[in-house]
C-alpha positions as a Markdown table, in Angstrom:
| # | Residue | x | y | z |
|---|---|---|---|---|
| 1 | Met | -21.4 | 26.8 | 25.3 |
| 2 | Glu | -19.3 | 25.2 | 22.5 |
| 3 | Tyr | -20.8 | 23.3 | 19.7 |
| 4 | Ser | -18.9 | 20.8 | 17.5 |
| 5 | Thr | -20.2 | 19.6 | 14.1 |
| 6 | His | -18.7 | 16.8 | 12.0 |
| 7 | Gln | -19.5 | 15.0 | 8.8 |
| 8 | Arg | -21.0 | 11.5 | 8.6 |
| 9 | Trp | -17.6 | 10.0 | 7.8 |
| 10 | Gln | -16.1 | 11.6 | 10.8 |
| 11 | Glu | -16.1 | 10.9 | 14.6 |
| 12 | Ile | -14.9 | 12.6 | 17.7 |
| 13 | Gly | -11.9 | 11.1 | 19.5 |
| 14 | Glu | -11.1 | 10.6 | 23.2 |
| 15 | Thr | -9.9 | 14.2 | 23.6 |
| 16 | Gly | -12.4 | 15.8 | 21.3 |
| 17 | Ile | -10.4 | 15.7 | 18.1 |
| 18 | Val | -12.6 | 15.4 | 15.0 |
| 19 | His | -11.1 | 12.9 | 12.6 |
| 20 | Asp | -12.1 | 10.7 | 9.7 |
| 21 | Ile | -13.4 | 7.3 | 10.8 |
| 22 | Asn | -11.0 | 5.4 | 8.5 |
| 23 | Ser | -8.0 | 7.5 | 9.3 |
| 24 | Leu | -5.0 | 6.1 | 11.1 |
| 25 | Tyr | -5.9 | 8.2 | 14.1 |
| 26 | Gly | -9.3 | 6.7 | 14.0 |
| 27 | Arg | -7.9 | 3.2 | 14.0 |
| 28 | Phe | -5.7 | 4.0 | 17.0 |
| 29 | His | -8.9 | 4.1 | 19.0 |
| 30 | His | -9.7 | 0.5 | 18.1 |
| 31 | Val | -6.3 | -0.9 | 19.1 |
| 32 | Asn | -6.6 | -2.8 | 22.4 |
| 33 | Asp | -4.7 | -1.4 | 25.4 |
| 34 | Pro | -3.9 | -4.3 | 27.8 |
| 35 | Arg | -2.6 | -2.0 | 30.6 |
| 36 | Gly | -4.7 | -1.5 | 33.7 |
| 37 | Ala | -5.9 | 1.9 | 34.7 |
| 38 | Lys | -3.7 | 2.1 | 37.8 |
| 39 | Gly | -0.5 | 4.0 | 37.1 |
| 40 | Lys | -1.4 | 4.7 | 33.4 |
| 41 | Gln | -0.3 | 8.2 | 32.6 |
| 42 | Tyr | -0.8 | 8.2 | 28.8 |
| 43 | Ser | -3.5 | 6.7 | 26.7 |
| 44 | Leu | -2.4 | 4.3 | 23.9 |
| 45 | Val | -4.1 | 6.6 | 21.3 |
| 46 | Met | -1.9 | 9.5 | 22.6 |
| 47 | Leu | 1.3 | 7.4 | 22.5 |
| 48 | Leu | 0.7 | 6.2 | 19.0 |
| 49 | Ala | -0.1 | 9.7 | 17.8 |
| 50 | Val | 3.2 | 11.0 | 19.3 |
| 51 | Ile | 5.2 | 8.1 | 17.8 |
| 52 | Phe | 3.7 | 8.5 | 14.3 |
| 53 | Gln | 4.1 | 12.3 | 14.3 |
| 54 | Ala | 7.8 | 11.8 | 15.4 |
| 55 | Lys | 8.3 | 9.4 | 12.6 |
| 56 | Leu | 6.8 | 11.9 | 10.1 |
| 57 | Val | 9.2 | 14.6 | 11.2 |
| 58 | Gly | 12.3 | 12.5 | 11.1 |
| 59 | Lys | 12.8 | 11.1 | 14.6 |
| 60 | Asp | 13.5 | 7.4 | 14.6 |
| 61 | Lys | 15.0 | 5.9 | 17.8 |
| 62 | Pro | 12.9 | 5.9 | 21.0 |
| 63 | Glu | 15.4 | 8.3 | 22.6 |
| 64 | Glu | 15.0 | 10.7 | 19.7 |
| 65 | Ile | 11.2 | 10.4 | 19.8 |
| 66 | Ala | 11.1 | 11.1 | 23.6 |
| 67 | Asp | 13.4 | 14.1 | 23.3 |
| 68 | Trp | 11.5 | 15.6 | 20.4 |
| 69 | Ala | 8.2 | 15.1 | 22.2 |
| 70 | Lys | 9.5 | 16.9 | 25.3 |
| 71 | Asn | 10.9 | 19.8 | 23.2 |
| 72 | Asn | 7.6 | 20.2 | 21.4 |
| 73 | Ala | 5.4 | 19.5 | 24.3 |
| 74 | Asp | 3.3 | 22.7 | 24.1 |
| 75 | Glu | 2.5 | 22.3 | 20.4 |
| 76 | Leu | 1.8 | 18.5 | 20.8 |
| 77 | Ala | -0.5 | 19.2 | 23.7 |
| 78 | Lys | -2.4 | 21.7 | 21.7 |
| 79 | Leu | -2.8 | 19.5 | 18.6 |
| 80 | Leu | -3.8 | 16.4 | 20.7 |
| 81 | Lys | -6.0 | 18.5 | 23.0 |
| 82 | Leu | -4.2 | 17.3 | 26.1 |
| 83 | Lys | -4.9 | 18.8 | 29.5 |
| 84 | Arg | -1.2 | 18.8 | 30.4 |
| 85 | Thr | 2.1 | 18.9 | 28.6 |
| 86 | Trp | 3.6 | 15.8 | 30.1 |
| 87 | Met | 5.3 | 13.7 | 27.4 |
| 88 | Pro | 6.4 | 10.0 | 27.5 |
| 89 | Ser | 9.9 | 8.9 | 28.2 |
| 90 | His | 12.0 | 6.7 | 25.9 |
| 91 | Ser | 11.3 | 3.7 | 28.2 |
| 92 | Thr | 7.5 | 4.3 | 27.7 |
| 93 | Ile | 8.0 | 4.5 | 24.0 |
| 94 | Arg | 9.9 | 1.2 | 24.0 |
| 95 | Arg | 7.2 | -0.5 | 26.0 |
| 96 | Val | 4.6 | 0.4 | 23.4 |
| 97 | Phe | 6.5 | -1.7 | 20.9 |
| 98 | Gln | 7.7 | -4.4 | 23.3 |
| 99 | Ser | 4.6 | -5.3 | 25.3 |
| 100 | Thr | 1.7 | -2.9 | 24.9 |
| 101 | Leu | 0.8 | -3.5 | 21.2 |
| 102 | Asn | -0.4 | -7.0 | 20.2 |
| 103 | Glu | 1.5 | -7.8 | 16.9 |
| 104 | Ala | -1.4 | -9.7 | 15.3 |
| 105 | Glu | -4.0 | -7.0 | 16.1 |
| 106 | Phe | -1.8 | -4.1 | 15.1 |
| 107 | Asn | -0.9 | -5.8 | 11.8 |
| 108 | Arg | -4.5 | -6.5 | 11.1 |
| 109 | Gln | -5.4 | -2.8 | 11.7 |
| 110 | Ala | -2.4 | -1.7 | 9.5 |
| 111 | Gln | -3.4 | -4.1 | 6.7 |
| 112 | Glu | -7.0 | -3.0 | 6.7 |
| 113 | Tyr | -6.0 | 0.6 | 6.6 |
| 114 | Ser | -3.5 | 0.1 | 3.8 |
| 115 | Gln | -5.9 | -1.9 | 1.6 |
| 116 | Gln | -8.7 | 0.8 | 2.1 |
| 117 | Glu | -6.2 | 3.5 | 1.1 |
| 118 | Gln | -5.5 | 2.0 | -2.4 |
| 119 | Thr | -6.3 | 4.4 | -5.2 |
| 120 | Gly | -7.2 | 1.7 | -7.7 |
| 121 | Ala | -4.4 | 2.8 | -10.0 |
| 122 | Gly | -1.7 | 0.3 | -10.9 |
| 123 | Glu | -1.9 | -3.5 | -10.8 |
| 124 | Val | 1.6 | -4.7 | -9.8 |
| 125 | Leu | 2.1 | -6.3 | -6.3 |
| 126 | Ala | 5.7 | -6.9 | -5.6 |
| 127 | Met | 6.6 | -9.7 | -3.1 |
| 128 | Asp | 9.9 | -9.7 | -1.3 |
| 129 | Gly | 11.4 | -10.5 | 2.1 |
| 130 | Lys | 13.5 | -8.4 | 4.4 |
| 131 | Thr | 15.7 | -9.3 | 7.4 |
| 132 | Leu | 15.2 | -7.0 | 10.4 |
| 133 | Arg | 18.8 | -6.7 | 11.5 |
| 134 | Gly | 17.9 | -4.5 | 14.5 |
| 135 | Thr | 16.2 | -7.5 | 16.1 |
| 136 | Arg | 19.3 | -9.7 | 16.3 |
| 137 | Ile | 20.9 | -10.6 | 19.6 |
| 138 | Ala | 24.5 | -11.7 | 19.4 |
| 139 | Glu | 25.1 | -15.5 | 19.5 |
| 140 | Gln | 21.4 | -16.2 | 19.6 |
| 141 | Glu | 18.8 | -16.9 | 16.9 |
| 142 | Pro | 19.0 | -15.1 | 13.6 |
| 143 | Ser | 17.3 | -11.8 | 13.1 |
| 144 | Asp | 13.5 | -11.7 | 12.4 |
| 145 | His | 12.5 | -11.9 | 8.8 |
| 146 | Val | 9.3 | -10.7 | 7.2 |
| 147 | Leu | 7.8 | -11.2 | 3.8 |
| 148 | Ser | 5.8 | -8.2 | 2.4 |
| 149 | Leu | 3.4 | -7.7 | -0.5 |
| 150 | Tyr | 3.9 | -4.1 | -1.8 |
| 151 | His | 1.5 | -2.1 | -4.0 |
| 152 | Val | 4.1 | -0.3 | -6.1 |
| 153 | Gln | 1.8 | 2.4 | -7.4 |
| 154 | Asp | 0.4 | 3.4 | -4.0 |
| 155 | Gln | 3.6 | 2.5 | -2.1 |
| 156 | Gln | 1.6 | 0.6 | 0.5 |
| 157 | Val | 2.4 | -2.7 | 2.1 |
| 158 | Val | -0.9 | -4.4 | 1.7 |
| 159 | Ala | 0.1 | -7.7 | 3.5 |
| 160 | Gln | 3.0 | -8.9 | 5.6 |
| 161 | Ala | 3.9 | -12.2 | 7.3 |
| 162 | Val | 6.6 | -13.3 | 9.6 |
| 163 | Val | 9.0 | -15.9 | 8.2 |
| 164 | Asp | 9.7 | -18.4 | 10.9 |
| 165 | Thr | 13.3 | -19.2 | 11.6 |
| 166 | Lys | 12.7 | -22.9 | 10.6 |
| 167 | Glu | 10.8 | -21.9 | 7.4 |
| 168 | Asn | 11.6 | -19.8 | 4.4 |
| 169 | Glu | 9.7 | -17.4 | 2.1 |
| 170 | Ile | 8.2 | -20.2 | 0.1 |
| 171 | Val | 6.2 | -21.3 | 3.1 |
| 172 | Ala | 5.2 | -17.7 | 4.1 |
| 173 | Ala | 4.2 | -16.6 | 0.6 |
| 174 | Pro | 0.8 | -18.4 | 0.5 |
| 175 | Lys | -0.1 | -16.8 | 3.9 |
| 176 | Val | 0.7 | -13.3 | 2.5 |
| 177 | Leu | -1.2 | -13.8 | -0.7 |
| 178 | Glu | -4.4 | -15.1 | 1.0 |
| 179 | Gln | -4.6 | -11.8 | 2.9 |
| 180 | Val | -5.5 | -9.7 | -0.2 |
| 181 | Ser | -7.7 | -9.8 | -3.3 |
| 182 | Leu | -5.6 | -10.9 | -6.2 |
| 183 | Ala | -8.2 | -10.4 | -8.9 |
| 184 | Gly | -6.8 | -8.3 | -11.7 |
| 185 | Lys | -3.4 | -7.9 | -10.0 |
| 186 | Ile | 0.1 | -9.0 | -11.2 |
| 187 | Val | 2.3 | -10.5 | -8.5 |
| 188 | Thr | 6.0 | -10.3 | -9.1 |
| 189 | Gly | 8.8 | -11.9 | -7.0 |
| 190 | Asp | 12.3 | -13.3 | -7.2 |
| 191 | Ala | 13.4 | -16.8 | -8.3 |
| 192 | Met | 12.6 | -18.2 | -4.9 |
| 193 | His | 9.0 | -17.5 | -5.4 |
| 194 | Thr | 8.9 | -19.4 | -8.8 |
| 195 | Gln | 6.9 | -22.3 | -7.4 |
| 196 | Arg | 4.1 | -24.3 | -8.8 |
| 197 | Gly | 1.9 | -24.0 | -5.6 |
| 198 | Ile | 2.3 | -20.2 | -5.4 |
| 199 | Ser | 1.5 | -19.8 | -9.1 |
| 200 | Glu | -1.5 | -22.0 | -8.8 |
| 201 | Gln | -2.8 | -20.0 | -5.8 |
| 202 | Ile | -2.5 | -16.7 | -7.7 |
| 203 | Val | -4.2 | -18.0 | -10.9 |
| 204 | Ala | -7.0 | -19.7 | -8.8 |
| 205 | His | -7.8 | -16.3 | -7.4 |
| 206 | His | -8.0 | -14.6 | -10.8 |
| 207 | Gly | -4.6 | -12.9 | -10.5 |
| 208 | His | -1.4 | -13.1 | -12.6 |
| 209 | Tyr | 2.2 | -13.7 | -11.9 |
| 210 | Ile | 5.5 | -12.8 | -13.5 |
| 211 | Trp | 8.5 | -14.9 | -12.2 |
| 212 | Pro | 12.2 | -15.0 | -13.1 |
| 213 | Val | 13.3 | -18.6 | -13.7 |
| 214 | Lys | 16.7 | -19.8 | -12.5 |
| 215 | Glu | 18.4 | -23.1 | -11.8 |
| 216 | Asn | 16.2 | -23.8 | -8.8 |
| 217 | Gln | 13.6 | -24.9 | -11.4 |
| 218 | Pro | 16.1 | -26.8 | -13.6 |
| 219 | Arg | 13.8 | -28.3 | -16.2 |
| 220 | Leu | 11.7 | -25.1 | -16.6 |
| 221 | Tyr | 14.9 | -23.1 | -16.9 |
| 222 | Glu | 16.4 | -25.4 | -19.5 |
| 223 | Asp | 13.2 | -25.5 | -21.6 |
| 224 | Ile | 13.0 | -21.7 | -21.8 |
| 225 | Arg | 16.7 | -21.2 | -22.3 |
| 226 | Arg | 16.7 | -23.7 | -25.3 |
| 227 | Leu | 13.7 | -21.9 | -26.8 |
| 228 | Phe | 15.5 | -18.6 | -27.0 |
| 229 | Ala | 18.9 | -20.1 | -27.9 |
| 230 | Pro | 20.3 | -19.0 | -31.3 |
| 231 | Asp | 18.9 | -21.0 | -34.2 |
| 232 | Asn | 21.8 | -22.3 | -36.3 |
| 233 | Pro | 20.3 | -24.8 | -38.7 |
| 234 | Arg | 22.3 | -27.3 | -40.7 |
| 235 | Pro | 23.0 | -26.6 | -44.3 |
| 236 | Gly | 20.0 | -27.2 | -46.4 |
| 237 | Phe | 17.5 | -26.7 | -43.5 |
| 238 | Gly | 15.7 | -23.5 | -42.8 |
| 239 | Lys | 15.2 | -21.8 | -39.5 |
| 240 | Ile | 12.3 | -22.8 | -37.3 |
| 241 | Ala | 9.4 | -20.4 | -37.4 |
| 242 | Thr | 8.8 | -18.6 | -34.1 |
| 243 | Asp | 6.3 | -16.2 | -32.6 |
| 244 | Phe | 8.9 | -14.1 | -30.8 |
| 245 | Arg | 8.0 | -10.5 | -30.0 |
| 246 | Thr | 10.5 | -8.0 | -28.9 |
| 247 | Ala | 10.5 | -4.7 | -27.0 |
| 248 | Thr | 13.4 | -2.5 | -25.9 |
| 249 | Lys | 13.7 | 0.2 | -23.3 |
| 250 | Ile | 16.7 | 2.5 | -22.7 |
| 251 | Asn | 17.3 | 4.6 | -19.6 |
| 252 | Leu | 20.2 | 7.0 | -18.8 |
| 253 | Gly | 20.8 | 8.4 | -15.3 |
| 254 | His | 23.4 | 8.7 | -12.6 |
| 255 | Gly | 26.2 | 8.0 | -15.1 |
| 256 | Arg | 24.8 | 4.7 | -16.3 |
| 257 | Leu | 23.1 | 3.7 | -19.5 |
| 258 | Glu | 20.8 | 0.7 | -19.3 |
| 259 | Lys | 19.3 | -1.0 | -22.3 |
| 260 | Arg | 16.7 | -3.7 | -21.6 |
| 261 | Thr | 15.5 | -5.9 | -24.4 |
| 262 | Ile | 12.8 | -8.6 | -23.9 |
| 263 | Gln | 11.7 | -11.4 | -26.2 |
| 264 | Thr | 8.4 | -13.2 | -25.4 |
| 265 | Ser | 6.9 | -16.3 | -26.8 |
| 266 | Ala | 3.8 | -18.5 | -26.3 |
| 267 | Met | 5.3 | -21.5 | -28.1 |
| 268 | Leu | 5.9 | -23.5 | -24.9 |
| 269 | Asn | 2.3 | -23.1 | -23.5 |
| 270 | Asp | 1.2 | -26.6 | -24.6 |
| 271 | Tyr | 4.5 | -28.2 | -23.6 |
| 272 | Leu | 5.3 | -26.7 | -20.1 |
| 273 | Asp | 3.6 | -28.4 | -17.1 |
| 274 | Trp | 3.1 | -25.1 | -15.2 |
| 275 | Pro | -0.1 | -23.6 | -13.7 |
| 276 | Gly | -1.6 | -20.9 | -15.9 |
| 277 | Val | 1.4 | -20.3 | -18.2 |
| 278 | Gly | 0.6 | -17.6 | -20.8 |
| 279 | Gln | 4.1 | -16.9 | -22.2 |
| 280 | Val | 7.7 | -17.1 | -21.4 |
| 281 | Tyr | 10.4 | -14.5 | -21.9 |
| 282 | Arg | 14.1 | -13.8 | -22.2 |
| 283 | Leu | 15.3 | -10.4 | -20.8 |
| 284 | Glu | 18.7 | -9.0 | -21.6 |
| 285 | Arg | 20.0 | -6.1 | -19.6 |
| 286 | Lys | 23.1 | -4.3 | -20.9 |
| 287 | Phe | 24.8 | -1.7 | -18.7 |
| 288 | Ser | 27.3 | 1.0 | -19.7 |
| 289 | Trp | 28.9 | 3.2 | -17.1 |
| 290 | Ile | 29.9 | 6.6 | -18.5 |
| 291 | Arg | 32.4 | 9.1 | -17.1 |
| 292 | Gln | 33.3 | 12.3 | -18.9 |
| 293 | Gly | 31.5 | 11.2 | -22.0 |
| 294 | Lys | 33.3 | 7.8 | -22.3 |
| 295 | Val | 32.2 | 4.3 | -21.4 |
| 296 | Tyr | 34.6 | 2.9 | -18.8 |
| 297 | Lys | 32.8 | -0.3 | -17.8 |
| 298 | Thr | 30.1 | -2.6 | -19.3 |
| 299 | Ser | 28.1 | -5.6 | -18.1 |
| 300 | Cys | 25.3 | -7.8 | -19.4 |
| 301 | Glu | 22.7 | -9.9 | -17.6 |
| 302 | Ile | 20.3 | -12.5 | -19.0 |
| 303 | Glu | 17.1 | -13.4 | -17.2 |
| 304 | Phe | 14.6 | -16.1 | -18.3 |
| 305 | Gly | 11.1 | -16.0 | -17.0 |
| 306 | Ile | 7.5 | -17.1 | -17.1 |
| 307 | Thr | 4.1 | -15.3 | -16.7 |
| 308 | Ser | 0.5 | -16.2 | -16.7 |
| 309 | Leu | -0.4 | -13.2 | -18.8 |
| 310 | Ser | -1.2 | -14.3 | -22.3 |
| 311 | Thr | 0.1 | -12.5 | -25.4 |
| 312 | Asn | -3.3 | -10.9 | -25.8 |
| 313 | Gln | -3.2 | -9.6 | -22.2 |
| 314 | Ala | 0.3 | -8.4 | -22.1 |
| 315 | Ser | 2.6 | -7.1 | -24.9 |
| 316 | Pro | 6.4 | -7.4 | -24.5 |
| 317 | Ser | 6.5 | -3.8 | -23.3 |
| 318 | Lys | 4.0 | -4.5 | -20.5 |
| 319 | Val | 5.9 | -7.6 | -19.3 |
| 320 | Leu | 9.1 | -5.6 | -19.4 |
| 321 | Gln | 7.5 | -2.7 | -17.4 |
| 322 | Ala | 5.9 | -5.0 | -14.8 |
| 323 | Arg | 9.2 | -6.9 | -14.3 |
| 324 | Arg | 11.1 | -3.6 | -13.8 |
| 325 | Gln | 8.5 | -2.4 | -11.3 |
| 326 | His | 9.3 | -5.3 | -9.1 |
| 327 | Trp | 12.4 | -3.6 | -8.0 |
| 328 | Leu | 10.4 | -0.7 | -6.5 |
| 329 | Ile | 10.0 | -2.8 | -3.4 |
| 330 | Glu | 13.7 | -2.5 | -2.9 |
| 331 | Thr | 14.1 | 1.2 | -3.7 |
| 332 | Gly | 10.7 | 2.4 | -2.5 |
| 333 | Leu | 10.3 | 0.3 | 0.7 |
| 334 | His | 13.4 | -1.6 | 1.9 |
| 335 | Tyr | 15.9 | 1.1 | 1.1 |
| 336 | Arg | 13.8 | 3.8 | 2.7 |
| 337 | Arg | 13.3 | 1.8 | 5.9 |
| 338 | Asp | 17.0 | 1.1 | 6.2 |
| 339 | Val | 18.5 | 4.4 | 5.0 |
| 340 | Thr | 15.8 | 7.0 | 5.7 |
| 341 | Phe | 14.2 | 5.5 | 8.9 |
| 342 | His | 17.4 | 3.8 | 10.1 |
| 343 | Glu | 15.5 | 0.6 | 10.8 |
| 344 | Asp | 18.4 | -1.8 | 11.0 |
| 345 | Ala | 20.3 | 0.6 | 13.3 |
| 346 | Thr | 17.4 | 0.8 | 15.7 |
| 347 | Arg | 17.8 | -1.9 | 18.3 |
| 348 | Met | 14.4 | -3.6 | 19.0 |
| 349 | Thr | 15.3 | -7.1 | 20.4 |
| 350 | Ile | 12.5 | -7.8 | 22.8 |
| 351 | Gly | 9.4 | -9.7 | 21.6 |
| 352 | Ser | 7.8 | -8.5 | 18.5 |
| 353 | Ala | 9.1 | -4.9 | 18.8 |
| 354 | Gly | 11.2 | -5.0 | 15.7 |
| 355 | Arg | 8.4 | -6.4 | 13.5 |
| 356 | Ile | 5.9 | -3.8 | 14.9 |
| 357 | Leu | 8.4 | -1.1 | 14.1 |
| 358 | Ala | 8.6 | -2.3 | 10.5 |
| 359 | Thr | 4.8 | -2.1 | 10.3 |
| 360 | Val | 4.9 | 1.5 | 11.6 |
| 361 | His | 7.5 | 2.4 | 8.9 |
| 362 | Asn | 5.3 | 0.8 | 6.2 |
| 363 | Leu | 2.4 | 3.0 | 7.3 |
| 364 | Ile | 4.5 | 6.2 | 7.4 |
| 365 | Ile | 5.8 | 5.6 | 3.9 |
| 366 | Gly | 2.2 | 5.2 | 2.6 |
| 367 | Leu | 1.1 | 8.4 | 4.4 |
| 368 | Ile | 4.0 | 10.3 | 2.8 |
| 369 | Lys | 3.1 | 9.0 | -0.7 |
| 370 | Arg | -0.5 | 9.9 | -0.2 |
| 371 | Ala | 0.6 | 13.5 | 0.6 |
| 372 | Gly | 2.2 | 13.6 | -2.9 |
| 373 | Tyr | 5.9 | 13.1 | -2.0 |
| 374 | Asp | 8.2 | 10.8 | -3.9 |
| 375 | Asn | 11.2 | 11.8 | -1.7 |
| 376 | Thr | 10.6 | 10.5 | 1.8 |
| 377 | Ala | 13.5 | 12.3 | 3.4 |
| 378 | Lys | 12.4 | 15.6 | 1.9 |
| 379 | Ala | 8.9 | 15.1 | 3.2 |
| 380 | Arg | 10.2 | 14.5 | 6.7 |
| 381 | Arg | 12.2 | 17.7 | 6.6 |
| 382 | Tyr | 9.1 | 19.6 | 5.5 |
| 383 | Tyr | 6.9 | 18.1 | 8.2 |
| 384 | Asp | 9.6 | 18.9 | 10.8 |
| 385 | Gly | 8.6 | 22.5 | 10.4 |
| 386 | His | 4.9 | 21.9 | 9.8 |
| 387 | Leu | 3.7 | 19.7 | 12.6 |
| 388 | Asp | 0.1 | 20.7 | 12.1 |
| 389 | Glu | 0.2 | 19.3 | 8.5 |
| 390 | Ala | 1.8 | 16.1 | 9.7 |
| 391 | Phe | -1.0 | 15.6 | 12.2 |
| 392 | Ala | -3.5 | 16.3 | 9.4 |
| 393 | Leu | -2.2 | 13.2 | 7.6 |
| 394 | Leu | -3.1 | 11.1 | 10.7 |
| 395 | Ile | -6.6 | 12.3 | 11.1 |
| 396 | Thr | -7.7 | 12.2 | 7.4 |
| 397 | Ala | -8.3 | 9.3 | 5.0 |
| 398 | Asn | -8.6 | 8.6 | 1.3 |
| 399 | Cys | -11.5 | 6.3 | 1.9 |
| 400 | Leu | -14.6 | 8.1 | 3.5 |
| 401 | Ser | -17.6 | 6.2 | 4.8 |
């Protein structure tokens, strides 16, 4: 007789696999399967486990996932404790995305998992949208578009919402923000998100914002620009006293020297009619491209912005760092999904398949970060030769209960 013991934070799955209750594999058991029993060859838990392991080892399109599963059937059957080595076809894999999974339910499970996996380190939540080009059908409606809230430290998408074709990210942003606790967090975005309503929502929930300000807010933009304009007083008049504070950061890499200088001020706090304003800033970015020890090209960008962080809560260096961290949603999330996971090249045009695929990629990126990897492509190459370790990521969790 065989005996199985497990800890209080663990449970036994449908095939006898011991896993953490809060693990992804554990959550697979709580995803509703709408299929009837008749003709069903594979459980939804098994299908999700195969898909996620395939993604971890570098297989992206349904055809690649099915071929990989077939070629590794014996090892997969052993890991998943299956009675037989039959593996799903690419059509079955596609149907999981197209009709089996309910988008709202799957997103809810993904969001709950990602929020529980937060380490507590870091406070910046970057908000940005992405067009899912793999969902576009020629001569029909535009591609699907989603707005994500990304925890830059943990590399987890903690909330995501679909942007309707007749709406824009301004309408979707409040829906995304209401899904998470904003207390103590700093929300960053691009100029589109510099809106009074969004700012008010964040401050009301005890969070903070840092927004760039452009001409879409003409009065705000002009007020900040004039504050930081060079002061050239008339003869006989002195310069106006200011409270400007400055910080500079220099980075060199990949043949490019970048010098970022920020000036902050609280002088407009009593003048600006903007929810929760704590200070405004002027950020200057100077770029020098270097080849063989010589500069062959330069450029300069000026950005004005506003934040609810007061001068006591955030030094110029902190504002500068938080603003720079915003771009990690591009390099850490969108770039990886497009380049490493070939998201735009994977055609998913039926129903919510493309949006569910994006959620799967979000979860995989978070798993790989939890494993200690900064290079997602390198991690996938490693797991391609260590399938047991890839499966271990699915059945374990940071949060034990």
